[in-house]
N, C-alpha and C positions, 0 to 999 in steps of 0.2 A: 867918707869911705876911706879905708886904709888900703894902700897899695904896697905889696911887698915884691921885691925883685929877686930875692935870694931864697934859700931853703926856709920853709915855714914848718915849725913843729909846734905841737900843743896848741893848735889853733882850731877854731871851728868856723865854718863858712856856711852860708845859706844863700839861696837864690830862688826866684820864681819867674814864671812866664805865664801871663794870663791875657787872653783876648778880652778887652773890656775898656774900662776907663778908670783913671785915678782922680779922686775927688777929695775935697776937704771933708774930714770926718763929721763936722757939724752938719753938712748937707745931708749926709746919710742918717745921722742920729735924729734929726728932726722928723724924718719919715717914720721913725720908730715910736714917737710919742703917741700914746693912746693904744699901742699894740698890747694885746692880752697874752701873757705867757701861759705855758702849760700848767703852771701851779696856780693860776688865777690872778696873779699879780698884773696890774695894768701899769705899763711903763709911763711915767711922767717925766718931766724935764729933769728933775733931780736924779732919779735912778738910771735914766738913760746915760747921762754923762759920767756917772760914777762907775759904770760897768760896761765899758765900750765893747769888749770882746764877746761877752754873753749877748749883748744887744745885737751885735752884728750877726752872730750865729743864729739867733732866733729870727731876725729879720730876713736873712738870706736862705734859711733852711727850706722854706716852702717854694722858693723860686728856682732852686737848683743852681744858683750862682754861688761862687766862693769868693773869699777875700784874702788879701795879703797886705801886710804892713811891714815896713822896714824896721831896723833896730833903732832908728832915730826918732825922736819925738817931734816930727814935723807935721803932725795932724793930717796926714794923707792916708787914704785907704784906696787900694786898687780892688775893683770888683769886676768879675767876669767869669770866664771858664778857662781852665788850663787845657792845653792840647792833649793831655792824657785822657781827657773826658770826651773826645770826639768819638761818636758811635761808629761801630763797624760799617754800617750802611749809610752813615751821614756824610754828605759832601762838605767840603770846606765852606761853600756858600750857605748851606743849611745851618752849619755850626755858627757862623757869624750872624746870620739872621736871627737865630734862636737867642743868642746873647743880646743883640740889639733890642729885640722885642721884649725880653725879660727886664732889661734895664729901663726901657721906656715905661713899662708897667710899674716898676718899682719907684722910679723917680718922677713919673708924671710928665715926662718930656722926652723928646728924641735926644739922643746923645751920640756924639761922634766917637766910635770905638776904634781901637788900634791894638796891636800887640804891645803889651806893657811888660817890661822885665827889669829886674834889679838883682844885684849880687853884692855881697859884703862879707867881710871876714872879721871875726872877733879876736883874732890872734895877736 
């Protein structure tokens, strides 16, 4: 992560905040092996690892979860829901339970969730 203390120009920055869990991408990708895509393609070990972002989008689309990755190639993926997706009548407890239940279904195990956040600058 770059830290600038003075005036920053011509830079871009990005950040995210998700209630969920950060996992190694291989743990997520192995859940996608055998998944059938809309075009009929069945994901195998080779095409899952060659197209990480498409695989994540397909895998998470049905669950209502989202993902975020940082700019660094550290092989980590954060999966959960952002606070902007809290429903108008949904309590914080309901929101958190929904994420935890969806992650348990996706991963096949209970997972300890927390607020995950990251920010970086490419300037």
